[in-house]
C-alpha positions, 0 to 999 in steps of 0.5 A: 814780410815787409822791406822793414821787417826783412832789414831788421832780420838781416841785421839780426842774422848778421850780428848773430854770425859775426858774434859767433865767428864760426859757421852756423847751421840754420837752426843755430842761427834761429836759436841764437836770434831768438835768444838775443833779439826776438822771436823769429819764424823759420820762414823769416830767418830763411828770407833775411838769410837770402838777403845776406847771400844776395848781398854778398854779405853772407856766404854758404860754408861746408856742411850747410852751414853759413857764415860772414862773407870774407869778400864783403866791403865793410867801411867806416864813416858818418851819417849825412842827411839831406832835405829831400829826405835821402840819407848818405854815408861819407866814408872816412877820407871823402870829406869835400866829395859829392856824396856817392853812398846812401843807405836804404830807405828802411834804414834811414829812421834808424841813424842821426846825420852826424852818427859814426857808423860802420857799413857794408857795401852792397850794389848800385841803387840804380841812381848812380849811387851804391847802396850800403847798409848799416852794420854798426853805430860806432858813436852817437852824436845827437844829443839834443833835438830842437823840434815842434810838439805833435800828438798822435793819438795819445802819444806825443811826438817831436818833429824835428826842425831840421829836415835832414833827421828822418829818425822818429822821435817819441817824447816821454812825459812831454810838458809841452803842448801840440804846436810848441817849439822845444829843446829835447834831450834824447834819452833813447837812441833809434834802432832798426824798427825803433824810434828815438825817445827824447824828453822836453828840455826847454820850451821855446814858444809857439812854433809859428812865431818868427822870434821863436824860430831864431831861437830854434835856430840857435839852439839847432846849429848850436850858437853861443847866445849868452855870454859868461858872467866872467866875460860880462864882468870883464866888459864892464870893467873896461873904460868907455873911452880910450885912456892916456896909457892906451895912447903910449907908443902910438901914432897919433892920427887924430888930424887926419880925416878918416871916415867909416862908410857902412851900411845905414843898419850898421852898429859896429864899425871895423875899419875907417879910411883915407886917401890923398894923392901924392905929388910923385903920382899915386896915392897914400891910402891909410886903413885904420882897423879897430885894435881889438887885440888891445883890449881882448887879451889871450887866455882872458874871459872874453877871449874864451867867449870870442873863440866859442862864437868865432864870428858874429851871426846875422839874422833879420832883426837879431845880431848875435856878437862875437864880442860882448856890446861894450867892445862891439859897439863900444870902446872897439868900434870906430864911432865918430868924434871919439878917439879910438885905438887902431892898427893901421895899414899905411899904403903907398899905391902907384898910378896903375893901382899896384901896391908900391910900399906899406907898413903897420903901426899902432895908431890913434884915431879920431873918426871925422864922419859916420857916412853910409854908402847911400850918401857916398854914391849920392855925392859921387854922382854929384847930387846935392844932398849927397854932397851936403852930407859929406861936407868937408870930408867930400874932397877925401872921399872923391881921393877915394873914388879915384883910387878905386878906379886904379885899383879896379883897373889893375883888378882886370890886369890880374885877371880877378873874377868879377862877380856881381851877385844880386843880394836881397834884404828882408824887410820885417814888421814889429812881429818879425814877419816879412813885409817885403823882399828887396835887392840890396844896391851895389854900387861904386860906394861899396866897391871903393871900400871892398877894394880899400879892404882888399889892399889891407888884407893882401898887405897884412898876408905879405907881412906875415909871409916876409916875416916868416911868421905863423898865421891864418890865410884865406884860402881859396881853391879852384875847380876839382877835376869832377866840378870842372867837367860839369861846368864845361858841359853846362857851358857848352849849353850856352855856346861857351867854353872855359880855357885853361885845359885842367888848371884854369886860371881866374882870368879863365873864369873872367873871360867867360863872364865878360862874354855874358855880362849885360845878357839874359845868361848872365845870372845863370852862368855866374851861378854856374861858375860860382858852383864850380869853385871850392868854398873858401877856408882858413888854413895856416898855409899860403895856398892863395886865393883862386877867385880874387888871384892873389898868391896869398891873402888873409883876413884883417879888416874885421876883428870885431866880428871875426876871430881869424881877423883878431889872430891876425892883428895879434900875429902882426902885433907880436912882429911889431913888438918883436915878440912870438905869439902863440895861440891857444885852443881855449874851448872844447870845439867839436872836431867832428864839425871840423871835418873838410875844413883841412887842406886837400892834396892836389890843391888848385890854389894860385900860390905854393903847393901844399908840400912847399907849405909844409916844409915851412911848418913851425912848431905851432902849425898844428894849433893854428890849423885846428883854429883855421878848421874851427874858424872855417866851421864856424863860418859855415855854422853861421851861414846856415843858421842865417840862411834857415831862418831867411828861408823859413821866413820867405816860405812864411811870406809865399803862404799868402800866394798860394795859387798866384802866378809869376814871371821867374827864371830857371836858376838851376837844373836838376835830374828831377826837376828845375829850381826858379827864382821870382823875378819880383820877389827874389824867392826861389822855388822848385818845379817838379819835372812832372809840373814843367808842362804838358810835353814829355821832358827828358833830362840832358845830363852833359848839358843839364837841360831839359828838352820837351820830346815833342815841342823840342823846347830846351829849358836850361838855367836862364830859361824865363818860366811862368809859374804857379805857387802850388805849395809851402813846406816850412819843415823842409824850407821848401817852396813847390811851383808848378809851371803855367801850361804855355798853351794856356792864357798868357799874362802872369801877374807881376807883384811888386814888393810891398803890394 
């Protein structure tokens, strides 16, 4: 009797016992199982019953009968899948914690990730997790599946694009052909021993086409890609320029030489800046942000469309905008040489880089130049080409640079963490295939804009708090006790320690970074510090921003592409016009997607406590909280979709380099192996412990290292390794490496991008 058959039989017996409600003899169980499910032999029933008795789910009653055990621990929660193929169970109330419950492998194919289920706790699985057994599916949450059609014999099957789905999916009457990417509607949910059934709803094209991969991601992650006819009609009805009536009661700033500074490929411009020194010392900084709230009125069709999206999503060669192009690239974009309506943060900053005073008002600007980071950095370095490109606005940009240096010094005094992550971008050809993966330069031209935006965002947060107005804040909490313990253990392997006790401050993190900056360990230590912190979310509570070391913080500067910024604009507008803004939830956003994005007890934020925040809750708090969860979930969804497509493209790119050897650096260590990032290609792959070399390597959990039992070699984050590309799996978006045996020939090939 196979493990799957045993599990199915045990499930059937437990169901029969539960429905009966009274103890049953073996013959009665046998009869009821045959009546309600399928024919079973006495030996099968005995084996299934023994399994339930061993697991503590069933118990013997008087007279040789059997009943469900009163001591069996039942739990309700959600199914969660992983790329590795294991299927976890997240009990209700455990959002944000590491998964600790896992389904037996034979049950992994009977539930979809996201299904609400009831389980019974069994026992340890031998891998520091607890086994649970499926007892009931409370709610099915998978209605459509995106994947590739396969033929097995005479039957057609769907290979899901989401590798977390382990459920076999049989296609009924498939009009598609093998190799095509499709969207399929689920017509029969899976059960133990029975696959799911689905019917093709939409054919997207060849699964090997990179543009089709983006379409698959759009469907798979549920990204709204088409605007409603009503929203498009409203957008097209807007003028293509600022009207006279739009200028009323606005401060006319058209004589001020505002400029935008963005990347070469930017198409929408949210922010324009200008800076001038003050005679008394310090600077006056003007940050003008596109006044999207002036054109996108609450409750309108465009507003509803924006709330469906909540953020723009960026793919290689394609953008799914939050607003129709008439707004995002036109009327709301601060393009050069045209008038634009803005909401202005006007700040006075001391020579030490502290904001002394600020005000918000509605302004009318006329951008004098559309500059790029490359041009600005060239000019700041004194290069003729850059200075010529800036022309008359060069002195204003130099003022911005002087201000940036003061703000950077204040940032250091404040103790904010300064991470310098190595960002990359993919270069593609006309067919969407990657031709190179290149590092994205990050210099002081980027940083001066970032610091200017931080000024505007902190002023906006302070404005809401001082006026006791409701709104959304950007909350970033510090490490949980579990993450903190793991971090300290990992840092000890580098000979480092983190101060601050149970509640380290951002300055403690920055102190660690100062010790490794410019060393080979910098990237590995920075990654460890980043992974120890929680993800930033949107909340109506001023709980602070740990990484930036701000008492409170919000997002104000990107209303074209982020809905939270638009909401903050409306809140500020309501203060300026002496009105009360009452936000609305306009769309039927799935509440299941919002789990894990609410305020958590025991906050490590640097601002006020959750209890203090709760005391200030107003009548619209629940609506703001719901919108915050929606915005946080949409941000995560957009990030995952973009990363998924990029990972697929990188896998396609690496298929051409199977068998090639490259130099890399260990970027993460797990109990079963290490992740290595290639130095030249900026691609990450996995090396299983069995492929680390000739030695026998032992994992040290406390230090997150592998140590060779014979050689004494220690492998940890930051260790350089020569690896061979041994496998590529497009479905799981994974690249497999094996270590080039250090005892063999040296001189691994180093590949240059584009070669």
